[in-house]
C-alpha positions in Angstrom: -12.4 32.2 -37.4 -14.3 28.9 -38.8 -17.8 28.3 -37.9 -21.4 28.0 -38.7 -24.7 30.0 -38.2 -27.9 27.5 -38.2 -31.4 29.3 -38.8 -34.2 26.9 -38.0 -37.7 27.3 -37.0 -39.2 26.9 -33.7 -39.6 23.3 -34.1 -35.8 23.2 -34.3 -36.0 22.0 -38.3 -33.2 23.5 -40.4 -33.8 26.6 -42.8 -30.4 27.8 -43.6 -26.8 26.9 -43.0 -24.5 30.0 -43.1 -20.8 29.3 -43.3 -18.0 31.8 -41.6 -14.5 31.1 -42.5 -14.3 27.7 -44.0 -17.2 26.6 -42.0 -17.1 23.3 -40.2 -16.8 20.4 -43.0 -18.7 17.5 -42.3 -21.3 19.5 -40.4 -24.0 19.9 -43.4 -27.6 19.0 -43.7 -31.0 19.9 -45.8 -33.5 22.2 -44.9 -36.1 20.7 -43.0 -33.7 18.0 -41.4 -34.0 18.3 -37.6 -30.9 20.2 -36.4 -30.1 17.6 -33.5 -29.4 15.2 -36.5 -26.7 17.2 -38.0 -24.2 16.6 -35.2 -24.2 13.0 -35.8 -25.9 9.9 -34.5 -23.6 9.9 -31.2 -24.5 13.5 -30.4 -28.0 13.5 -31.0 -29.1 13.0 -27.2 -26.8 16.0 -26.2 -28.2 18.3 -29.0 -31.7 17.5 -28.0 -30.7 18.5 -24.5 -29.8 21.7 -25.9 -32.8 22.3 -28.0 -35.0 21.7 -24.7 -32.7 24.2 -23.0 -33.0 26.6 -25.6 -36.9 26.4 -25.8 -37.2 26.8 -21.8 -34.4 29.7 -21.1 -34.5 31.1 -24.6 -30.6 31.4 -25.0 -27.9 28.9 -24.5 -24.0 30.3 -24.3 -20.8 27.9 -25.2 -22.3 24.9 -24.5 -20.0 21.9 -25.4 -21.6 19.3 -27.8 -19.6 16.2 -28.1 -19.7 14.9 -31.4 -17.2 12.5 -33.7 -17.8 14.8 -36.6 -15.3 17.4 -35.0 -11.7 16.3 -34.9 -11.5 17.9 -31.2 -14.2 15.7 -30.0 -16.9 18.3 -29.4 -18.5 21.6 -31.0 -19.4 24.8 -29.0 -22.8 25.8 -29.6 -24.5 29.2 -28.5 -28.1 30.2 -29.2 -31.2 32.2 -28.8 -35.1 31.8 -29.7 -36.5 34.8 -31.0 -39.7 35.7 -33.1 -38.4 34.3 -36.4 -37.0 31.0 -35.0 -34.1 29.6 -33.3 -30.5 30.7 -34.2 -27.7 28.3 -33.4 -23.9 29.8 -33.9 -21.5 26.6 -33.6 -17.9 27.2 -33.1 -14.8 24.7 -32.9 -13.5 25.9 -29.8 -14.4 27.6 -26.5 -15.0 31.2 -26.5 -15.2 31.5 -30.1 -18.5 33.3 -30.2 -17.5 37.0 -30.0 -14.9 36.3 -33.0 -17.8 34.6 -34.9 -20.4 37.4 -34.3 -17.8 39.9 -35.5 -17.4 38.1 -38.9 -21.1 37.5 -39.2 -21.3 41.4 -39.3 -19.4 41.6 -42.5 -21.1 38.7 -44.2 -24.7 39.1 -43.5 -25.5 42.3 -41.4 -29.1 41.1 -41.0 -28.2 37.7 -39.3 -25.7 39.8 -37.3 -28.5 42.0 -36.0 -30.7 39.0 -35.0 -27.7 37.5 -32.9 -26.6 40.8 -31.1 -28.5 39.7 -28.0 -26.1 36.8 -27.5 -23.4 39.6 -26.9 -24.9 40.5 -23.8 -24.7 36.9 -22.8 -21.2 36.2 -23.5 -19.7 35.8 -20.1 -16.8 38.1 -19.2 -13.9 37.3 -16.5 -15.1 38.1 -13.1 -12.9 39.6 -10.9 -13.8 39.2 -7.2 -13.4 42.2 -5.0 -10.9 42.9 -2.5 -13.6 42.6 0.4 -14.9 39.1 -1.4 -11.2 37.8 -1.7 -10.8 38.7 2.2 -13.7 37.0 3.4 -13.3 33.9 1.5 -9.8 33.8 2.8 -11.1 34.1 6.3 -13.6 31.4 5.7 -10.9 28.9 4.5 -8.5 30.0 7.3 -11.4 29.3 10.1 -12.2 26.0 8.4 -8.8 25.2 8.1 -8.1 25.7 11.9 -10.9 23.6 12.7 -9.5 20.9 10.8 -6.2 21.2 12.6 -7.9 21.4 16.0 -10.0 18.0 15.2 -6.7 16.2 14.0 -4.8 17.0 17.0 -7.3 15.8 18.9 -7.3 12.5 16.8 -3.8 12.1 16.9 -3.6 12.5 20.7 -6.2 9.9 21.0 -4.7 7.8 18.7 -1.4 8.0 20.6 -2.9 7.3 23.8 -4.9 4.2 22.5 -1.6 2.9 20.9 0.5 3.6 24.1 -2.3 1.8 26.1 -2.4 -1.2 23.5 1.5 -1.5 23.7 1.3 -1.3 27.6 -1.7 -4.3 27.5 0.5 -6.4 25.0 3.6 -6.1 27.1 1.9 -7.0 30.3 0.1 -9.9 28.8 3.4 -11.2 27.2 5.2 -10.9 30.5 2.8 -12.9 32.4 2.8 -15.4 30.1 6.6 -16.0 29.7 7.0 -17.1 33.7 4.4 -20.0 33.6 5.6 -21.1 30.0 9.2 -21.4 31.5 8.0 -23.3 34.4 6.2 -25.7 31.8 9.1 -26.4 30.0 11.3 -26.9 33.3 8.8 -29.4 35.1 8.6 -31.1 31.3 12.3 -31.6 31.4 12.4 -32.7 35.1 9.8 -35.4 34.7 11.9 -36.6 31.5 15.1 -37.0 33.6 13.7 -38.3 36.8 11.2 -41.1 34.9 13.4 -41.9 32.1 13.7 -45.6 32.7 9.8 -45.7 33.4 8.6 -44.1 30.7 6.7 -45.7 28.0 7.1 -44.4 24.2 3.6 -42.8 24.6 4.4 -41.1 27.8 7.4 -40.1 26.4 6.1 -38.8 23.3 3.6 -36.5 25.4 6.2 -34.9 27.4 8.1 -34.2 23.9 4.8 -32.6 22.9 4.5 -30.6 25.8 7.9 -29.1 25.6 7.7 -28.7 21.7 4.1 -26.5 22.3 5.7 -24.7 25.1 8.8 -23.6 23.2 6.6 -22.6 20.2 4.4 -20.1 22.4 7.7 -18.8 24.3 8.9 -18.0 21.0 5.7 -16.0 20.1 5.6 -14.5 23.7 9.1 -13.1 22.8 8.1 -12.2 19.8 5.2 -9.8 21.3 7.1 -8.5 24.0 9.8 -7.3 21.2 7.1 -5.7 19.0 5.6 -3.9 22.1 8.8 -2.6 22.5 9.6 -1.7 18.8 6.3 0.0 18.6 6.9 1.9 21.7 10.5 2.7 20.5 12.3 1.2 23.6 13.9 -1.9 22.2 17.0 -1.9 24.4 20.0 -4.3 24.0 21.9 -5.5 27.5 24.9 -5.8 25.4 28.2 -7.8 26.7 31.0 -9.7 25.7 29.6 -13.5 25.0 30.5 -16.3 23.8 28.8 -16.6 20.3 29.9 -20.4 19.8 28.3 -21.5 23.2 25.5 -19.5 22.4 24.7 -21.1 19.1 25.5 -24.7 20.6 23.1 -24.3 23.0 20.4 -22.7 20.9 20.6 -25.4 18.4 20.2 -28.1 21.3 17.0 -26.3 22.4 15.5 -26.4 19.1 16.2 -29.7 18.3 12.8 -30.2 20.5 11.2 -28.7 17.6 12.8 -30.3 14.8 12.0 -34.0 16.0 8.7 -33.3 16.0 8.6 -33.4 12.4 11.8 -35.9 12.2 14.0 -33.2 10.9 17.8 -33.2 11.8 19.5 -30.0 12.5 23.3 -30.2 11.3 25.7 -27.5 13.2 29.0 -26.3 11.8 31.2 -24.1 13.9 35.0 -23.2 14.2 37.2 -25.1 16.0 39.3 -22.5 17.2 37.6 -20.1 19.5 36.3 -16.9 18.5 36.7 -13.5 19.7 33.9 -12.5 22.4 31.0 -10.9 20.7 29.5 -7.5 21.9 25.8 -8.7 21.8 22.7 -9.1 23.8 22.5 -13.1 24.3 18.8 -12.9 25.0 18.2 -11.0 21.7 20.5 -13.6 19.7 18.9 -16.4 21.6 15.5 -15.0 20.1 16.7 -14.3 16.7 18.3 -18.0 16.3 14.7 -19.3 17.7 12.9 -17.3 14.9 15.1 -18.5 11.9 15.2 -21.9 13.1 11.6 -22.2 14.0 11.0 -20.8 10.3 13.2 -23.2 8.7 11.6 -26.4 10.6 8.1 -24.9 9.9 8.5 -24.6 6.1 11.0 -28.0 5.6 9.4 -31.2 4.8 9.1 -34.2 7.4 12.5 -35.9 7.4 14.2 -33.0 6.1 17.5 -31.1 7.0 18.2 -27.9 8.6 21.7 -26.4 8.5 23.3 -24.3 11.0 26.7 -22.6 10.3 28.7 -20.3 12.2 32.2 -18.8 10.7 34.5 -15.8 11.4 36.1 -13.4 8.7 37.7 -9.8 9.0 36.6 -9.3 12.7 33.1 -10.1 11.7 30.9 -13.2 12.6 28.7 -14.8 9.9 25.7 -17.2 11.0 23.6 -18.9 8.2 20.6 -20.8 8.7 19.7 -22.8 5.5 16.8 -25.3 4.8 15.8 -27.5 2.0 12.2 -26.4 2.2 9.8 -25.3 -0.3 11.6 -21.7 -0.7 9.9 -18.3 -0.9 8.8 -16.6 -4.4 11.1 -13.9 -5.7 8.1 -11.1 -5.5 7.7 -11.9 -1.8 11.4 -11.5 -0.7 11.4 -7.7 -0.9 8.7 -7.5 1.9 10.1 -10.5 3.9 11.4 -8.4 6.8 8.4 -6.1 7.0 6.0 -6.4 10.2 3.1 -8.8 9.4 4.6 -10.0 6.2 3.8 -13.5 5.1 4.7 -15.8 2.4 1.2 -16.4 1.9 1.6 -19.9 2.5 1.2 -22.3 5.7 4.1 -24.5 6.7 4.7 -28.0 5.3 2.4 -29.4 8.1 -0.3 -26.6 8.2 1.8 -24.4 10.6 0.6 -20.7 10.6 2.5 -17.5 11.2 1.7 -13.8 12.0 4.4 -12.4 10.2 6.6 -10.9 12.9 9.5 -13.2 13.3 11.8 -11.7 10.6 10.7 -8.2 11.3 12.0 -8.6 14.6 15.0 -10.4 13.5 16.0 -7.4 11.3 15.4 -5.2 14.1 17.5 -7.2 16.6 20.5 -7.6 13.7 20.1 -3.7 12.8 20.4 -3.1 16.6 23.6 -4.9 17.0 25.1 -2.8 13.6 24.8 -6.1 11.5 23.0 -7.0 8.3 20.4 -9.9 7.7 19.6 -11.0 4.3 17.9 -14.0 2.5 18.3 -16.1 -0.6 15.5 -18.1 -1.5 13.5 -19.3 -4.2 10.6 -21.9 -5.1 12.0 -25.5 -5.1 15.4 -25.1 -3.3 15.1 -24.0 0.0 15.9 -20.7 1.9 19.4 -19.3 3.2 19.1 -16.5 5.9 22.7 -14.8 6.7 23.5 -12.7 9.8 26.7 -10.8 9.9 27.6 -9.3 13.2 30.5 -7.5 14.5 32.9 -9.2 16.6 35.2 -7.3 19.4 38.5 -8.8 20.7 38.9 -10.5 24.1 39.9 -8.5 26.8 43.5 -9.1 27.8 
């Protein structure tokens, strides 16, 4: 066992240094040196605290003292104050005091006799009684039961609040959808009835009404879908549908939004008829609305958006591409998560709440399909949707 025993006067000045084993190289000093200085300049403050505690209580046991002089970063000091002065036993590791005292008996019996009171201060392993363990376990079980009851109550309140929020959100969105449809319908009717009598400014106003109403309707549809998804009730009313006709109609409607930024939507569909698709037409409309509105939002004025529908291996493939700013690679992995946003506004300051692509993914996966995104800054974005087709009934 390697260590040191320091004898000091009551003021903490070193009288003698006694090595045990190989001692502690680096921890040396001349008689008359204040013992806190022996442990190095970085340890003086800690050694002074130890000295204060020793003067106050008369004894310290296995107190760690950080010091750069020790390869392990700390010495472990025990000490006492008696009629002759101060005694400090310094070990390299915690729990080394008993071995150090045992070796000191052979090296210096008189000094070992002075150090003997430290033996009664060496803490032994405290073994709790069975009753104490039972009481502690009972207390912990009671506390756990209390926490579980509080957690169950909080969960119930949270579930009720969430259900109420979803119901309110659904009611608001449903009540907004009908008047928006009326606004769009009357705007189209006015444009048809007054076609030849409209001046350019008036026609532009009607287009703006239609454009804004369509944008709001898209947001309302997303709000309804989000409420249904959070309630686990996004149901699909699937039926055999003409996918080509649906895409043509949707692109025609969204050209109103594109014209607001002088953006051209190019459509490519197969010349031959496709098998009927087993889809929910309303949800596919919503999917296309979100993909096209995003493409328009992030495209520069006067740009192009391309929509291509094709068929291969019994599956339909729909691509929506733009020549806009593109999406950074780091953001692609989170693109289809709820409330995920690219961190940038549209080319003309259009904002987003980050729900559209999350709802797109939910709709596509509900149809047993797959949606992917390919994009990079400066080269635009392409969203690809693969959906299963069903053969036409004979």
